[in-house]
N, C-alpha and C positions, 0 to 999 in steps of 0.2 A: 504494500500500500504506500501511497505518497500523500503528503500534506497538500501539495499543489499539483493539479493536473498539468501534464505537459502542454506546451503551447500548440495551438492548432497551426497546421501547415497549409497555407492557401496557395493555390496555383496562381501564376501571373494573371490569368484571366479573371480570377476571383478578387484580386487585390483592390479593385475599385469598390467592392461591396464592404460596408462596415460589418463587423461581427454580428450586430443585432439584427441585420437583414439577411444574413447568410445562413440559410436553413440547414444545409449539411453540417457546417461547422457547429451550429447551435445543437444539432442532434448529438454530435459527438461530445460536446461539452456536457450536455445533460446526462448522457449515458455514463460518463466518467464519474458521476456522483456515486455510483455503486462502489467505487474504489477509494473514496475519500475517507480519511480517518473520522470516527464519530465526533471527536472534539472539534473538528474543522468543518463538519458537514453543514451545519446551519449557516455558517459564514459563506460557504461555497454556493449554497442555494440562493442566499441573498445577493451574492455577486451576479448570478444569472438574472435574477429578477431586476436588479438595478441596471442591467443593460438596456431595458425597455425594448422598443421596437417589436420584433417578433419573438423575443426571448420567452415571455410568459406563455404565449400560445404554444411554442415548441415544448416548453416545460410541461404544460398540461397534456400535450399529445403523447409525450414520451414517458410521463410519470408512471402509468400502469405497468410498464416494462421493467421498472426498477424493483429491487428487493423490497419486501414489505416494510422493513424498518426504515428504509430510505423514503419510501412513499409517505410514511407517517410524518417524517420531518418536512417533506415538501408540502404536504397538506397544511401543516400548522403555519409554515411560513407564508403560504399563499393566503391563508385565512387572515393573518396579520396584515399583509399587504393590502388586501381588498377591504379590510375593515377601515384602514386609514385613508385609502384612495379608491372608494367604490366607483367613482366616475371613470376610472381607468379600466374598469371591467366591462364596460358596455359592449365593446367589440369582442369580448371573450366569453360572453354568456353561453353561446352555443357550444363552444369547446369545453367550457367548464361543466355544463350540464351533461355532456356526453362522457366526460371523465369520471363523474361521480359514480356511475354504474360500473365502470371498468376498473376503478381503483379497489384496493382491498377494503373490506367493510370498516376497518378501524379508521379509515380516512374520511368516511362519509359525513360524520358529524361536522368536521372542519370544513369540508367542501360545500355542504349544504348551507352552513353558516355564511360562508363567503358568497355563495349565490344569493342568499337572502339579502345580504348587505348591498350587493350590486342592484338587485331587483328593486329595492326600496328607493334607489336614486335614479332609476331609468323609467321614463314614462311609457315607452313602447318596447315591450320585450320581444326579442327576435326568436324566442323559444316559448312554447306553451308550458308554463310551469306546472300546470295541472298534471302533465304527464309524469312529473317527478314525484307524485304523491306516494307511490309504493316505497320509494327510497326514503322519503321524509318520514313515513310511518315506521320504517325500519329504525330510524334514528330514535323515534319516540319510545320504541321498545328496547333500546340498547341501554348500556350503562353510561351513556353520555351525560354530562352535567346539564342542569336545568337551563343555563344560558343557551347552550347549543340546541337543546330540545325546543326552546322558545323560537329559535331560528327555523327549526323544522316546522313548527306551527305556522310561522309566517308563510312558508311555501305552501302548506296545506290550504291556507286562506285564499290562495289563487284558484282553488278548485271550482268546478262548475256546478257541483251538487253538494248538499250538506252531509255527505256520507261520513265525513270525519268528525262530525260534531260529538258523538259519544266519547271517543277516545280523548278529545280535547277537554271535555267536561271532567272526565275522570282524572286526568292529569292536573287540571286546575284545582280540583278538590284536594288532591295530594299536596300541591304547592301551597295551598292556603294554610295547611297545618304548620308550616314554618315561615309564615308571611313576614316575620321580623327580619329575615335575611334579605339582602338586596336581590339575589338570584331568584328567590321565590316570588318576591314582589314583582320583579320585572317579568317573570313568566306569567304571572296572573294577569298583568296588564295586557301583555301580548295576546294571551288566550282570549280575553274579553273582546279585543278588537277583531280577532279572527272569528269568534262566535257571532259577533254582530254582522260581519261581512258574509258569513256562510248561512246564518240562520235568521237574521233580521231582529227587529226590535222585540218581537214577541218572545223570542228565545231568551233574550236578556231579562225580560220581565219574569219569565218562568224560573230563571236561576234564583231570583229573589223570593218568588212565591210559586212553587211548582203546582199549587192547588188553585191558582187563579183561573176561573172559568173563562173570563174574557180573553186573557192571554192565550189560553189553550185554543180557544176558537179562532183567534187571529193566526196562531201558528198553523193550524190545519188549513186555513185559507191560503196563507202565503206559501205553504209547501205543497199545494194541491197538484202541482206539475211534477213533483218528485215521486219516486217509487214509494209505495205505501210502507215497505219494510224500513225505509230510512226514517220515516216519521215515527213508526213504532219504536225503533231502537232509540231515537232521541228522547221520546216521552218516557220510556222505561228508565233511561239513564237519569233523567230529570227527577223522576219519582224516587230515585235512590239517593238523592242529595241529602246530606246531613242538615238538620235544622240550624246548626251553628254556622253554616256557610253564609247565609244571607247577611248578617251584620258584618262579617269579615269582608265580604265582597264590597259592601257599601263603604267600608273603611278604605279599601283599595281605590274606589272611585273618589273618595274625599281627598286622598293623597296624590291622585294622579295629576300630572301636569296638564293632561287633556281630558278633563272630567266631562266636558260637554257632550260627547257622543254617547255617554251612558246615562243621560238624564231619564230615559225610560225606566231604568232600574230604580232610580231614586224615587220617581213617581209611584212605582209599584210598592216600594218600601214604605212610603208615607201612608198607604192604606193597609199595611200588613197587620194581621191580628196580634202579633207579638210586639209588645211595647219597646223591647230592645232594638228590634229591627226598625221600628218607626223613629226611634231616637237616632240611630245611625243614619237613617235616610235624611232626617232633618239637618244633621251636621253636613252631610254631603250636598244638600240643596244650597246651604249657605255658600259652599265653595263654588258651585255652578253659577249662582247669581253673582258672586264676586268676580267671576271671569268675564262679566259683561256679555252674557249669552248671545243676545241677538246680533251684536257686533261681530262676534266670531262666526255665527251661522251665516251672516250675510257674505262674509268672505268665502266660506265653504261652498255656498250656493253658486258662487261665480268661478269656482275652481275648474280648470280644464279636465281634471280627472273625473270620470263618471262615478267611480267608487266613492270619492269624497262628496260629490253632490248627492248621491244616494243616502249617505250617512246624514248629511245635513237635513235633507227633506224628512227623513225618519225622525230626527231629533225635534223638528218643529212640532210634531204631533204630541210631544210631551208637554208643550206649553198650553195654556188655556185657549179655547177657541177664539175668544175675543182678541187675543194677541196675535195669533198666527193663522187663523182660519181663512182670512181673505187671501193671504199670501199662498197658502196651500191650494186654494181653489184656483188661483191664477196659474199655478204650476200644472195642475191637473188638466186645465183647459188649453195649455200651450201646445199647439200642434207642432211646434218646432222642437219640442223636448223629446227625448227618447222615451219609448213606452215604459221601460222599467221605472224611471223616475216619476213618470205620471202616475203609475200604479202605486208607487210608494207614497205619493201625495194623498191618494185615496185612502190607503191604509192609515196614514197619519190622521186624516179627518175622522176616520172610524174610531181611532184611539181616543180622539177628543169627544166622541159621541156627538159630532157636529152634524146633526140631521139636516139642518137648513142648507149647509153647503152641499151635502150629498144630494139633497132634493134638486138643487140648482144643476148639479153635474149630471143628473138624469137626462138633461137636454143636450148634452155634449154631442157634437157632430161625429165624434169617434164612437163607433158601435161598441168597442171594447170598454172604453171609459164609461159610456152611458150605462152599459149592462152591469158593470161592476159597481157603479154608484147605486143602481137599483138594488143589487144584492146586499151591499153593505147597509143601505138604508133600511132594508127589510130586517136585517139582523138587529137593528136598534129598536124596532117596533115590538110590541107584544107578539109572542111566537105565532099564535093563530093568525093574527092580522098580517104578519110578515109572510107567512106561508101562502095565504090567500093572494097577497099582492104578487108574489113570485109566480104563482100558477097563472094568474091573469097575464103577466108580462110574457111568460113563456108562450102563451097562446097568441099574443099579439105581435111579438117581435119576429122579424125575419132576418135572414142573413147571418153574419158572423157573431152578432151579439148574443143570440139565444143560447148557445152552448156555455157561454160564460156564466149563465145563471144557474146551471145545474149543480155546481158545488154548494151554492148557497141553499138550494132546495134540500140537498142531502144533509146540510147542517141543521136545518130547521125541522125537517120531517121526523116525527117520532113513530114508533111501531104502530100506534093506534091510527096513524094517518094512512095506513095501507089502502083502505077502501077508497079514500079520496084520490090517491094517486092512480089507482087502477081505473076508476071512473073517468078521471081526467084524460088518461091515455086513450081510452076507448072513444072519447068524444072529440079527439083531435080530427081536423077536417080532411087530412089526406094521409095516404099510406106511409109516405116517406117520414112525415113527422111522427106518426104513431110508432114507426120502427125506431126512430131516433130516441123517443122518450122511453121506449122499452128498455134501452140501455140504462137509463136513469133508474127505472124501477128495479132492474137487476142489481145495480150498485146499492140501492136502498135495502134490498133483501139481504145482500151479503153483509152490509154494515150492521143491520139490526137483528141478525139471526139470534134466536133465543125464545124463551117462554112468552115474552110479551108479543113477539111477532106471531107466534103460533096462535095466541089468543085472538089477535086481530084477524088472522087468516080464517079462524073459525066463524067469524061474523060475516064473511063474504058468501055470496050465493054459490051454488055448486059449480057453475061454469067458470066463475072467477077463481074459485079455489083450484080448479083443475088447471087453469092457465098459469096461476102462480106456482103450482107444484112443478109444472113443466119448466118454468124459469129457474126454480130452485135446483132442479135436477140437471140444468144445463141443456135441456132438449128443445128449447124454444128460442 
């Protein structure tokens, strides 16, 4: 072994290229790391990184070919470099992402952390970070420290579906047990941001009060496009949260430098049956108010990043309707805004119980916005009245808006409403619409299976019972 790798020998034709642009020489330089003494290894790696140019890209490409011990040293030095200079990693994101899976597993916590640091500073990612979820989940299950697990959670937050919510909640609960340490606190804050991004305001509310019926209802609506098993897994995890978690979470919000995005948790805490949770929520609310909430939200609403605007719109719903209802209505009506943000504005109005604004939005020229405004307005009415309104609207609406009402129908309809739904389906004017609504009845039967449904079934006439039995058996 040698402390200093021998000098590279360039041909005359190569002499015009500096070392940091000469890929073959860089390849040789990186491969020689395998022969460097351990005491000199970190310095040799830093020497390569300091070359800049193509040096880091070549280091990433060649890294998986190095011995495992050397790879670990390289991973740590790359993590340090990109932590202090994340902007320099923008052009390296693809190479870095591909290296994570090829390097030895012990390197992955460091490389995932490096990628998360770069991703946080880059507005447009050249790689779909959701594809790295399996590797990030692997880090969460490893012996990595909480700081690096927090970076893995940041990667999971770029996912397209909330499938990672249960594992993040479980790790969050574990971290809260040692919240007095910085690593645990930082992980908890990171996890809350990720959970809001993946699951929405309703998920944050349920972290504070898993028994909140309104938050549960909102979660089911917001997640209605996701697989049912993901919703069930999240709800099951939420139901297992220890009762001591809520006040600790609210303390995290109180101490957070960015408490404003978590105002929904604070509002939920103010109505909690436990006085200690209410006390913690009151302290957190003082912090949020002290941050000059609306001023911060105004800036967030103008942010070029969609994710930031989504968070800001959701947060507006935690303020009184008199304060933000008009602003939310304007966002929901804005035909130039993206659909997701307009829908978030509707959910925020629902969280405010702002029936007047939702009534206004029923007249929106956008079929989707109008239909969801109708549905959310119905949820705020007495159940029987809301169900009657929804059935009338399903009968009247045409086009794309009508299917948007079906999840609200399923939310309001109870087993004893079986006869009403069967009669409504039979009375629809054309075969196509009857066939469409048959799918709603089938979903209703699956959702409400049990003794109450059997009792309602027994009240139908023989022909109706026969038809429903065929649906239950999947033969119709």
